N, C-alpha and C positions, 0 to 999 in steps of 0.2 A: 531510584529502584529499577533493575530490570524484570520483566515480567515473562515468563513463559509458557508454553504448553510444551509438553514431552512425553516420551512413552519407555518404556522398560520392556525389553521382550516384544510379545504378543499384546500384554496391557494395553488397556484403552489409554487414550490422551489424558492426562491430568494437567492441574495447573502447579507453576510453580514460580519462587523467586531464584536470580542468578545473582550467588555472591562471590566473588572471584572463581574458582573453580569447583563449585560446590551448587548443588540445586536443592534449595530447601521446599519441601512440598506444601503447597495449601490445600486445607481441608476443604475443597469444594468440589462439586462434580466438574466444572469447567471455568476457564478465566472468566467467562462471561457471566458466570453466577456469580464470581468474586466481584466483578468489576460492580454488578448489579447493587451488592451491599451498601447500605448506609457507610459513608466513609469512616465513621468512627468504631464501625464495627468489622472492620478488616483483618485489622491487627491480629484478633485474636485468632483468626482462623488460618494464620501461618502457624507451622507447625516447627519445632526442632528436627525433624527428619530430615536427613539431609543425604543427596547421592553425589557420586563422583560425576563428573562430565563424561566419563570414559562409559558410565550406566547407562546413559539417555541417549535419544534422538529427538531433536527437537520438531516439533510441529509448527504449522502456522499458529503465531500465539492467540488469536481469537478469530474464532468464526461467527461472523453476525448471525442473526436469527433470520436477516432477509438479504437482499441485495448489497453488495459494498457501491456506496455512492462515490462519484467520481466527478471531476470537473475538467472540462475540454477547454484548451487555448488561455490557461492563465497565465502564461510567460509571453512577455511581447515577441522577444526573438524567435520563439515556437511558432506564433501566431503568423509571424511574418514569413518564416521558413514554409509552413504551409501552403499559404496564399502564392508564394513564388511557385513552389511544386506543383500547385493545382493550377495555375493561369489564371487565378481570379484576383480581383483588387482585394487588398485588405480591408477587412471590417471588423472591427472590435463589438464585443456584445455590453451592451450597459448593464446587464444584469449576469451574476454568473452562469455559465451553459452546464446544467446537471446532467448527467446521464448515469446506468447502474451496470455493473457486473454481476452475473448470476452467483451465488454462493458455491456452485458446484465447478467454478474455475477456481476456485481458492487452491493453492498447493504450498506445499512446507520449504523451508529454506532447507538448502542444499540438495532437493528433490532434483531429479529429471523430468523436466517437463515433455512430456509424449504428445506429437504435435502429427497429423496426417497430411501428406503431400497432396493427397486426392482432393483434400478439404480448401487449402490454403496454399498458394506459393509464393504468399507474401507477409509471413510473420516478422513482426517489427517489435521493437523494445520501447519501453517509456518509463524511465526512472522517476519515481514520486515518494514526497512525505505523505505520508497518511497520519489523519487525528483518529483516536479512538475515544468515542463519546463516553462519559461516565456518569451518567445518571438519565433518567429519563426527563425531557425536556420541551419546552414548546416555546416560540416567539421570544428567545432569547435575544436580549439586548446586546450591541455591539461591545459595550462595556464591561458585559459581565460574560464573555465567552468563556473565559480561564475559569470559572465556576463550574462547567459541564465537561472541561476536556480530562479524561484520565490519563491518556499519554500519547505518546509518537510512534511511529515503527515506520518501515521501508516497505514499499510496493513497486513490483514491477509490472505495470498497465500493458502487458504484450498485447497486440492486434493483429488481426488479420487485416490487413489494409483492401484487399481485393473484395472481401466479404463487406466490409464498412463500406466501401463503395457503392457494391450492387445491391446493397438492401437500403441505400439511400437513409439510414438512420444507424447508431453506432452499437446497439446493444448486440446484435449477432456476431458482428466482427471482433467484439470486446469480450465474449462470454463464454468462448471454447474451453473445454477441460483444460486444466492446468495453466491457463491463462493470466491468473492473478496469485502469482507467488508473493507472500506475505511474511514479514520478518527482519531478524531471527527473533526478536523481543522487541517488546513495549517498554520504551523510557518513559518515567512518570512526568507529567506534564511541568512538575515544578523544578524540574533540572536541566531545561532548556530555553533558551531563546527562539522558540520555533521560527520566527520570523527572520533569522538572519543565521542560517545554517547552510554551508557548501553541501551540494550535492552533485556526485559525480557517477555517470556510468561508464564501464569499461566491458568491452567485449573481446574475449581473448587476449586479455591484458592492455588492450589498447583505449584509451579514453576516446568517448564518442561524445558525450554530454559531461557539461560540468557548468554550473551555473551555482546561484545562492537563492535561498528562498525569500530572500528580501526581493526579488525581482518578480515576485508575483503580482498579475495585474490586480488582482481579489485578494487582498490580505486575508488571513486566517478569522478576526472577527467578521468580516463581511460575508464569508463562506458560510460561518456556523448560522449567524444571524437571517441570511438569505435562505438558506436550506431548512430552517427549522419555522421558518414565518408560515403559521395555519398548518404546520406539518409536525406531529410528534417525533424525537428523536430518541431512540432506545439504548439503554446501558450495551456497549458494546458494538454499537455501530462504528463501521469504519467509513473515512471520508477520504479520499486520495484527491490531493490539493492540485495536479497538474503536471504536465512533464515539461522541461526546458528544452531549448534547441539541441538539435544532434541528432534527431530521430531518424533512422533509416531511409523512410520513402522520402524523405527532402533531401537525403546527400544526393551527390550528381558524380558518378550514376548512383542510382540508389541501392543500398545495402541491407538486404532482408537478411533473417537469421538461417543458418543452416545446420545441417547434422551434425552434432559433435561440438556446437558452440558452448563456449562458459560465458555466462554473465554476470555482472556484480553491479548492484545497487549500494552505493556506499554514502550514507549522511553522518555528516558531522555529529558526533555527541551520540550518537544510536549506534551506527555500527554498519557492518556489510551483509547484504542479500545476495547470496550466491545460488544460482542453479545452472544446471546443463540442460542444452538440447537435446531431443532425439525426435527426429523426422522421419517417417516412413512411408 
């Protein structure tokens, strides 16, 4: 199943299921409300009402009730390139490095991302696989992680590198408006081997990142178990699992986003999240 949030005209966003060239409407206020239902109750909320793709505009498929959870330095080659670029020795964490992005950073697929040159001169890209949590849970055992996953989607963890360095932590540089496009839809968890998916980022059609989710340092079971340890996760929570090598700041010379750039995050089995950059 491919779950979407969509608009028709000026109406509020509503949830649906993408089936070929049609979107079937879900009778819930938001996709997060649908996800929060007990799994055995979800089917009866899927209606027979269908719209053509020409009638709808996709929004971010889910908007969590709180910050987007993210994982830093979760691909070895990305950790290496970051250490080289910063002139530091490579040190790998013993536990996942979690940080968050503000909900106000979330943007839709195909949306133009509006950034300000006065705020940052170093907007960067990060292609990531994201997990969408499907139930309220805490202290999830590693061997039970599949039970709490609703599905997977694409995230572009856009980062203002100069702000990230200046503030000495990651929240501000990661949380600017439009800095977290998500989508284009959520693929249900039972349809993917999420730990073996090709992940690619293209900038203006040129490949900049290419890896496989099998290269994560901390695998999905560990991420969910560690994040949920002593901390309740909610339906619709989003966990971005880290980016592979090839990001802009670590290139020689560095390559930061420019006005008019076209970005594409493509993940095998999910699809492509596309956005245009506007910097003023």
